[in-house]
VOGU-3710 file (C-alpha; in Angstrom, 3 decimals, decimal comma):
1> xxxxxxxxxx> -120,088/25,025/145,391  -123,110/26,169/143,541  -123,397/29,970/144,139  -126,814/30,321/142,560  -129,848/30,494/144,786  -132,669/27,795/144,182  -136,165/28,865/143,182  -137,383/28,682/146,795  -134,614/30,973/148,070  -135,339/33,516/145,306
11> xxxxxxxxxx> -138,955/33,430/146,304  -138,048/33,971/149,897  -135,674/36,843/148,905  -138,584/38,519/146,913  -140,869/38,116/150,085  -138,299/39,790/152,248  -137,859/42,625/149,771  -141,631/43,190/149,602  -141,826/43,267/153,371  -139,156/46,050/153,776
21> xxxxxxxxxx> -140,696/47,916/150,854  -144,285/47,816/151,916  -144,779/46,714/155,616  -141,659/47,596/157,548  -141,817/51,040/159,390  -140,949/53,611/156,672  -139,998/56,352/159,245  -137,253/54,148/160,572  -135,839/53,569/156,921  -135,983/57,390/156,412
31> xxxxxxxxxx> -134,137/58,217/159,705  -131,204/55,774/158,686  -131,083/57,379/155,232  -130,976/60,887/156,829  -127,860/59,900/158,816  -129,663/60,465/162,131  -128,687/58,478/165,304  -131,174/55,896/166,426  -132,251/55,621/170,028  -133,263/52,647/172,164
41> xxxxxxxxxx> -136,959/53,085/171,254  -136,150/53,071/167,489  -134,252/49,803/167,765  -136,932/48,260/169,928  -139,609/49,206/167,426  -137,645/47,748/164,533  -136,933/44,511/166,307  -140,618/44,158/167,446  -141,760/44,691/163,870  -139,373/41,951/162,732
51> xxxxxxxxxx> -140,573/39,712/165,559  -144,259/40,237/164,721  -143,312/38,667/161,299  -141,495/35,845/162,985  -138,114/37,092/161,606  -136,222/38,076/164,683  -134,916/34,987/166,390  -132,418/34,332/163,752  -130,298/31,170/164,493  -132,719/30,048/167,229
61> xxxxxxxxxx> -134,322/26,662/167,275  -137,990/26,632/166,220  -139,082/25,411/169,530  -137,765/28,679/171,151  -139,162/31,021/168,487  -136,673/30,711/165,600  -137,839/31,100/162,074  -136,661/27,619/160,765  -134,614/29,161/158,141  -131,684/27,470/156,449
71> xxxxxxxxxx> -128,338/29,117/156,816  -128,733/30,486/153,180  -132,276/31,903/154,096  -130,709/33,593/157,163  -127,961/35,076/154,864  -130,550/36,324/152,455  -132,746/37,961/155,159  -129,679/39,717/156,772  -128,461/40,789/153,335  -131,911/42,235/152,347
81> xxxxxxxxxx> -132,343/43,976/155,673  -129,078/45,703/155,105  -129,946/46,453/151,353  -133,094/48,092/152,515  -131,246/50,276/154,946  -133,082/49,075/157,925  -131,355/49,285/161,391  -129,275/46,330/162,136  -130,173/43,969/164,799  -128,633/44,667/168,186
91> xxxxxxxxxx> -126,620/41,436/168,336  -125,909/41,030/172,099  -129,179/39,559/173,006  -130,629/37,766/169,850  -127,426/36,714/168,039  -124,919/36,239/171,042  -126,537/35,228/174,217  -129,856/33,978/172,873  -128,454/30,866/171,037  -126,205/30,161/174,151
101> xxxxxxxxxx> -129,352/30,169/176,441  -131,137/27,961/174,019  -128,355/25,439/173,978  -127,006/25,506/177,505  -129,519/27,263/179,639  -131,769/25,835/182,368  -135,529/25,587/181,840  -136,111/28,576/184,025  -133,443/30,721/182,211  -135,293/29,767/178,947
111> xxxxxxxxxx> -138,649/30,590/180,382  -137,524/33,893/181,796  -135,135/35,290/179,305  -135,912/34,102/175,773  -139,361/35,529/175,330  -138,232/38,890/176,747  -135,325/38,882/174,180  -137,657/38,043/171,304  -140,216/40,713/172,214  -137,428/43,253/172,911
121> xxxxxxxxxx> -138,703/43,869/176,415  -135,081/43,340/177,719  -131,922/44,335/175,997  -128,592/42,793/176,732  -124,910/43,839/176,875  -121,832/41,632/176,501  -119,367/41,761/179,489  -116,136/40,285/178,023  -113,263/42,760/177,628  -111,618/44,273/180,632
131> xxxxxxxxxx> -108,966/47,058/180,870  -106,262/44,467/180,989  -107,990/41,793/178,948  -109,202/42,631/175,666  -107,757/40,582/172,765  -106,218/38,306/175,332  -109,569/37,366/176,883  -108,183/34,579/179,023  -106,422/37,272/181,019  -109,565/38,618/182,534
141> xxxxxxxxxx> -109,520/39,136/186,243  -113,188/40,068/187,324  -113,903/37,734/190,171  -117,127/36,006/191,264  -116,764/34,616/194,732  -119,325/32,015/195,850  -121,352/33,080/198,919  -124,006/30,452/199,569  -126,573/30,775/196,805  -125,004/33,933/195,322
151> xxxxxxxxxx> -122,002/35,041/193,525  -120,339/38,350/194,643  -118,828/40,027/191,655  -116,022/42,465/191,703  -114,234/44,078/188,744  -114,724/46,007/185,464  -115,808/45,403/181,864  -114,906/47,842/179,114  -115,848/48,695/175,562  -119,322/47,452/176,559
161> xxxxxxxxxx> -121,523/48,365/173,579  -125,164/49,620/174,420  -124,602/48,983/178,257  -126,504/52,266/178,864  -129,552/50,741/177,236  -129,237/47,227/178,587  -131,448/45,472/181,180  -129,023/42,499/181,454  -125,418/41,811/180,964  -123,842/38,386/180,449
171> xxxxxxxxxx> -120,292/38,295/181,892  -117,231/36,206/181,921  -116,003/36,066/185,425  -113,266/34,033/187,280  -114,753/31,689/189,766  -111,538/29,814/190,482  -107,816/30,151/189,542  -106,667/27,227/187,617  -103,237/26,395/185,985  -104,696/26,868/182,498
181> xxxxxxxxxx> -106,147/30,443/182,197  -108,924/29,388/180,143  -110,235/27,230/182,974  -112,112/28,555/186,051  -114,235/31,093/183,925  -117,994/31,135/184,419  -120,745/32,890/182,470  -122,965/34,792/184,723  -126,008/36,962/183,828  -126,550/40,052/185,803
191> xxxxxxxxxx> -129,548/42,339/186,168  -128,187/45,820/185,375  -130,361/47,228/188,105  -128,445/45,306/190,856  -126,835/47,339/193,477  -123,228/47,945/192,800  -123,564/47,953/189,025  -122,534/51,281/187,392  -122,391/52,298/183,857  -119,739/54,873/182,823
201> xxxxxxxxxx> -120,131/56,448/179,276  -117,209/56,303/176,841  -117,788/58,942/174,303  -116,354/58,168/170,837  -114,189/60,475/168,701  -117,249/60,964/166,578  -119,145/62,343/169,584  -121,321/59,208/169,779  -122,259/57,247/172,901  -122,019/53,587/171,833
211> xxxxxxxxxx> -119,412/52,283/174,381  -119,224/52,101/178,129  -117,155/50,981/181,104  -119,272/48,920/183,468  -118,056/48,453/187,073  -119,183/45,820/189,665  -118,712/46,595/193,260  -119,723/43,644/195,528  -122,636/42,836/193,241  -124,635/39,872/194,439
221> xxxxxxxxxx> -126,035/37,554/191,705  -127,928/34,375/192,304  -126,015/31,261/191,203  -129,163/30,374/189,269  -128,020/33,145/186,903  -125,023/31,157/185,738  -125,174/29,621/182,304  -123,926/25,942/182,126  -121,293/24,539/184,414  -119,276/26,477/186,809
231> xxxxxxxxxx> -115,729/27,067/185,457  -116,533/25,923/181,944  -117,482/29,107/180,306  -114,583/29,106/177,836  -116,451/26,411/175,791  -119,594/28,546/175,663  -117,602/31,744/175,046  -115,938/30,177/171,850  -119,346/29,068/170,507  -120,526/32,628/170,932
241> xxxxxxxxxx> -117,403/34,237/169,412  -117,596/32,066/166,267  -121,183/33,413/165,717  -119,930/36,983/166,554  -117,057/36,900/164,106  -119,120/35,490/161,209  -121,785/38,241/162,005  -119,340/40,930/161,053  -119,337/40,044/157,369  -122,389/42,421/156,696
251> xxxxxxxxxx> -122,083/41,789/152,946  -125,489/43,306/152,109  -124,505/46,524/153,903  -121,180/46,644/152,227  -122,630/46,215/148,662  -125,333/48,858/149,437  -122,385/51,300/150,652  -120,457/50,589/147,590  -123,512/51,148/145,403  -124,145/54,374/146,976
261> xxxxxxxxxx> -120,500/55,505/146,480  -120,782/54,630/142,866  -123,969/56,796/142,512  -122,395/59,618/144,501  -119,233/59,514/142,238  -121,453/60,577/139,427  -122,969/63,510/141,316  -119,875/64,906/143,226  -117,669/67,554/141,639  -113,888/67,129/141,716
271> xxxxxxxxxx> -111,024/69,215/140,260  -111,976/71,509/137,350  -115,619/70,610/137,870  -115,318/67,012/136,646  -117,210/64,265/138,426  -115,338/61,646/140,554  -116,595/58,951/138,181  -114,413/60,486/135,589  -111,295/59,848/137,760  -109,812/56,475/136,559
281> xxxxxxxxxx> -107,868/55,985/139,744  -110,877/56,492/141,956  -113,035/54,244/139,965  -110,417/51,567/139,925  -110,200/51,676/143,556  -113,940/51,396/143,851  -113,992/48,407/141,467  -111,416/46,642/143,571  -113,564/46,996/146,625  -116,624/45,759/144,783
291> xxxxxxxxxx> -114,553/42,595/143,782  -113,561/42,179/147,434  -117,162/42,289/148,454  -117,974/39,550/145,991  -115,139/37,412/147,262  -116,263/38,012/150,762  -119,681/36,784/149,881  -118,429/33,608/148,578  -116,406/32,960/151,670  -119,430/33,570/153,828
301> xxxxxxxxxx> -121,665/31,345/151,833  -118,978/28,586/152,048  -118,830/28,904/155,768  -122,750/28,815/156,056  -123,012/25,871/153,861  -120,451/23,926/155,886  -117,996/23,539/152,896  -115,272/25,525/154,511  -112,926/24,598/157,596  -114,113/26,360/160,754
311> xxxxxxxxxx> -110,914/28,425/160,760  -112,328/30,304/157,691  -114,543/32,212/160,229  -111,131/34,033/161,377  -110,331/34,769/157,733  -113,805/36,106/157,148  -113,498/38,420/160,163  -110,181/39,729/158,989  -111,402/40,477/155,367  -114,696/41,729/156,397
321> xxxxxxxxxx> -113,453/44,283/158,975  -110,687/45,481/156,733  -113,067/45,884/153,892  -115,368/47,878/156,012  -112,386/50,279/156,755  -111,596/50,576/153,126  -115,097/51,371/152,173  -115,245/54,323/154,776  -111,894/55,643/153,668  -113,000/55,804/150,024
331> xxxxxxxxxx> -116,373/57,617/150,863  -114,534/60,295/152,759  -112,141/60,628/149,850  -115,213/61,257/147,771  -116,310/63,894/150,218  -112,995/65,790/149,629  -112,555/68,924/151,938  -116,115/68,457/153,275  -114,902/65,377/155,250  -113,673/67,776/158,001
341> xxxxxxxxxx> -117,220/69,102/158,609  -118,341/67,152/161,794  -121,588/68,615/163,323  -123,379/66,624/165,949  -125,906/64,244/164,422  -128,385/63,788/167,329  -131,480/65,216/165,707  -133,335/65,452/162,309  -131,989/68,883/161,592  -128,248/68,114/162,207
351> xxxxxxxxxx> -127,542/69,280/158,566  -128,394/72,804/159,522  -125,127/73,041/161,447  -123,086/72,757/158,280  -124,939/74,543/155,361  -123,239/74,096/152,048  -121,550/70,893/153,041  -122,047/67,650/151,076  -124,881/65,947/152,913  -123,293/62,551/153,043
361> xxxxxxxxxx> -119,848/64,018/154,285  -120,506/64,221/158,094  -122,011/60,677/158,355  -119,181/59,379/156,218  -116,662/61,079/158,503  -118,392/59,629/161,602  -118,410/56,119/159,965  -114,666/56,426/159,056  -113,748/57,260/162,584  -116,052/54,558/164,169
371> xxxxxxxxxx> -114,949/51,849/161,900  -111,243/52,011/162,985  -112,277/49,756/165,803  -113,500/46,983/163,574  -110,151/45,332/163,311  -109,900/45,250/167,071  -113,167/44,306/168,634  -114,515/40,700/168,436  -110,966/39,383/168,336  -108,265/41,603/166,960
381> xxxxxxxxxx> -106,753/40,865/163,480  -103,587/39,791/165,075  -105,454/37,179/167,187  -107,398/35,958/164,063  -104,024/35,510/162,180  -102,574/33,477/165,159  -105,678/31,167/165,108  -105,233/30,613/161,340  -101,472/29,983/161,833  -102,166/27,365/164,490
391> xxxxxxx> -104,653/25,549/162,286  -102,272/25,636/159,335  -99,523/24,274/161,586  -101,640/21,281/162,671  -102,540/20,566/159,044  -98,805/20,581/158,248  -98,252/17,922/160,831
//
């Protein structure tokens, strides 16, 4: 494939760079650079700024507010957003459920939900994993019993990112029991204010509140909130999961992280006062990760251009998440003993809790701990290897 961008793509890249340099809220960029946690209002303001430019509904059809980008332009936009250090898009609404509503939703669902997503008036959560159904998603047991024009939901979802911020949650629920476990599942959207919905925080090892357990106790939901046909949600879920797994690539962010580590290696003292960039083993390890990032980019571009088999998405998910973990491991190695410093990072003055500690060390430690989950969520590495093996078996006849 041709890996060089054409002049129109390069002009678009320059336009995106100028936007983040000159027009995007500078205080949000500063907050990210300072290692501060972002709250809901920060993310909403970021997304509204992008939407005002017409750049938020990535992957959406033009008639529903999408930017009419080619796959390569979308890749350029996402890479430049990460290169600039802007907050990432909260994916559950705009990247995950938005395109599903566009493709399979009713006219009412499109009218009621899509504008609110684009304008960030409503944030969404994803209700897939359950205590006994994580990587084996077909084992989920949350029930949705039909009662007239309503479903009555009972069960739990877990590891639910940003549910404490969400206005809506889209759930996979079992509406019937069928011989094939993947059958009988329906996709049902629930207003988080509904009686019987409770959000239980799960505090991460780094002290962050990203995840939640969401319980449903006799929650009544109109059947009009079901997306697509009853019992056919496995089809819609697989469309969504393919988009989710490719979205984990974050090549722009990885390249920015590696560039930051290379710069820090020239500033950070090591044994005997030498700099880390004078350590050939450290620099060789950094170079290997930079090469892995370039290879990952080629794989993503092949997938986006349609030149790769769909199973490549599983391979991308494996390589992208493992690379993310390797990058965080290298950065805390750079931090040395300061990696043990772990003050709370809830405000702009968080560094005052650890005077004398390398400024990048606490955020690097938090990232290292958080990224341990990357090879589990969105389909564990073992699940992706099984998908690849089955595809290879079919090719072999």
